Steps between C-alpha positions, in 0.01 A plus 500: 500500500737431787741240365689400812241242608437360151624181340660611173595307187779676311565343161839589357607581855854371450558713190638845422182690594349240729792497744449876548125459548574235763719752680229769480241260638720418800556873553121537504490252789414177319683207666702294251315189615181657361648544150500202264721514190413222254808387305463390138698180550243389757180669381473574128232770500397416146328197655161558665551255786826672594329840509237353731773368729682835495202710613363256760420695816627833358350841577696695238670401174765724343572360154843604370615176334549546125707396202668820380787623283628770267421557132716212377346256747151617401576447132620142559236390752161659418307178555655422837457859616132498408410156633701493822399846617135464404450155651683579824290809561165352398538180700636675808226762514231237449648287778515806727136585429386147580707500820334822619821708501429852629724684251691420182775734376575443130807650340458606139756671277558820307524271194119473515462857370440568128810550286407861428377660820508869594769569761458478794300176478169539682313192622194605299694444173587137574253363244560755223709275273721195457826469699844528338544183296818359655349486849128470416466130600640577846311829535165353394537194724555725801222735385249216523553499876333841506202360308484206739532723808221733388278209390542324833433822688178544303367144534653374825583822689860378500749763615769486232714802416726552199827694492695612190871547575756649262837335429672418829873507573736472795755278675436132441341552158529238224824562308475197271533642144254240370211635708599825675325835468668813369675639811679178609574422133672837449689486830637157409587617149702794634667291771598233248645765268706647783635159600596421141622857435269537202475845347131477405176330591195432283149567629174374349279744308554866427491641852191718454256278689429615855438309819407559863668302777405432860747390767400155624479600869254777410290252302486264797385781728227593250370142487474470878335844527244393240436174683433697818310801365347436157193292419375663180406335169707736282861421402774710659831606342814454710790713380748778569355764265796572269611414147848434361607398148717194449770733361493706820492181708812344350674837529420516870607140561827554312565816702431331836724207404780717360478360148619735224468272197278555197128412511386335176140427404368186333190635326420156357383407849160616635455797730183363659226741604581858387437671836415398853411707803212458743252740653554416867233726653256218582755317718576823684132569557380150588778371725757776536779352293782715360837361391780615731819375327655735243586329172867591510537374857314176423709444188824554694390243761415250225838548331685463831310180581577350159871580524520346848305198376730436203814548711371253757446222244 
């Protein structure tokens, strides 16, 4: 699909990931006037009529809008995470189908995978068990978009694709401790300790859990490549193809930030899913995506952005 002549709806287009996807779309030749970004204060996408308004006249819908957060946020808001994410996706895809949209790009989540999955996670194992409990409501709500996409393809010949990204990070991430993911949470924790000259920091869990992280600019490039080149029914993992434990992660962040204090572990807090790393071969095969930003370089850029941001406030 050549995107440059298409009218595109980009939900979540003003957010952390969406702003990068907007940039990638313009790089692909799509005029900004052809890209509509519905804002939640004007169009609440949990409401059917607003979804119908959002997709009116659209050729392509890229659905990134979501309610998301870290483990603590997931523990406190399971109902909101399930309802908001499920309803937004279901209503928007149905509205897009009725409008005759040519292509719908749905963004899932690595949280949709079963709690105990052989590493690296292969798309064929997506239904082999229940997700990790703390993020199951979010993961299952997003997983239903795959069911909807495949059902609509089967009955209506609707071209909906489904992508499964790993944890994203990068400049402009959410650093609010009430809802942030692990990388911004740890960067803020270390920065706060340095400012207050604290000799130790405390990290949730035991440090043995592993994660995979994808730089946000790479994720945006993957989404636009998929929109252009992929029209299959099968889900596709979007990741960087590496695994790092939380213990190794905080060690690397502390090193990059010059923090020499003690790392303490609060084992009364949950670790989340034991291991996470994706098999990324399908994305490479189907639309030629490979992450290009090294983790250390991406982490350094994120740290530098946060320090500049806090100094500017």
